C-alpha positions in Angstrom: 3.8 103.1 156.5 3.8 105.7 153.8 5.0 105.4 150.2 6.0 108.0 147.7 3.8 108.2 144.6 3.5 110.3 141.5 0.3 111.0 139.6 -0.3 112.6 136.3 -3.8 113.3 135.0 -5.1 114.9 131.8 -8.0 117.3 132.0 -10.4 118.1 129.2 -9.1 121.2 127.2 -12.6 122.9 127.3 -11.8 124.1 130.7 -10.8 127.7 131.4 -7.7 128.4 133.5 -9.5 128.9 136.7 -11.6 125.9 136.3 -8.5 123.7 135.5 -6.8 125.0 138.7 -9.9 124.4 140.7 -9.9 120.8 139.6 -6.3 120.3 140.5 -7.1 121.7 143.9 -10.0 119.4 144.2 -7.6 116.3 143.7 -5.0 117.8 146.1 -7.9 118.2 148.6 -8.7 114.5 148.1 -5.2 113.5 149.0 -4.7 115.8 152.0 -8.2 114.8 153.4 -6.9 111.2 153.5 -3.5 112.3 155.3 -1.3 112.4 152.3 1.6 114.9 152.1 2.0 116.7 148.9 5.6 117.1 148.0 5.5 118.6 144.6 2.9 120.0 142.1 3.6 120.9 138.5 1.2 122.3 135.9 2.4 121.1 132.6 -0.1 123.0 130.7 -2.1 122.4 127.5 -0.4 119.8 125.4 -1.2 117.9 122.2 -1.8 114.1 122.9 -0.5 111.3 121.0 -4.0 110.2 119.9 -7.5 111.6 120.4 -9.4 110.8 123.7 -13.1 111.4 123.7 -12.5 113.2 120.4 -10.2 115.8 121.8 -6.5 116.0 120.6 -5.3 118.3 123.5 -5.5 118.3 127.2 -4.2 120.0 130.4 -1.5 118.0 132.0 -1.1 118.1 135.9 1.6 116.3 137.9 1.5 115.7 141.7 4.1 114.0 143.9 3.1 113.0 147.3 3.6 110.7 150.3 0.7 108.5 151.4 -0.7 105.3 152.7 -1.5 102.6 150.0 -5.3 102.9 150.8 -5.3 106.5 149.7 -4.6 105.5 146.0 -7.8 103.7 145.6 -9.8 106.8 146.9 -7.9 109.1 144.6 -8.5 107.0 141.6 -12.1 106.7 142.4 -12.3 110.5 142.4 -10.5 110.6 139.0 -13.1 108.2 137.6 -16.0 110.0 139.0 -14.9 113.3 137.5 -15.9 113.9 134.0 -13.2 116.5 133.4 -10.5 113.9 133.6 -9.7 112.2 130.4 -6.8 109.9 131.6 -4.6 109.4 134.8 -1.9 107.3 136.0 -0.5 106.8 139.4 2.8 105.0 140.2 4.7 104.1 143.3 8.3 105.5 143.4 10.9 102.9 144.4 13.9 104.0 146.3 15.9 105.0 143.2 12.9 106.7 141.6 12.4 108.8 144.7 16.0 110.0 144.8 15.8 110.8 141.1 12.5 112.8 141.7 14.2 114.7 144.5 17.2 115.7 142.3 14.7 116.7 139.6 12.8 119.0 142.0 15.8 120.6 143.3 17.0 121.3 139.6 13.6 122.8 138.8 13.7 125.0 141.9 17.2 126.3 141.2 16.2 127.2 137.7 13.1 129.2 139.1 15.2 131.0 141.7 
């Protein structure tokens, strides 16, 4: 039984653009290696944080939306904790209505890009 999840993580601002993309690919790899299906990926860029974390006031924000078994989440979060480039992360399970909203949001973003 797979569930739909969203995860947002903040990477340290000292990374270069290629290093940031490589880190995002690493976490996508963790998910796909566990059989997760990535639905959506968004790079929110370098943003100012509400409060400093590890003496840093900005960070690269990345967003992933995926379908996975519940056991995959634990492995993903262990990977986040082991990577010193990750300042903060949060993973949430989408309920039925949240999943519908996320789909409408994705479609809206895609039509803007086209």
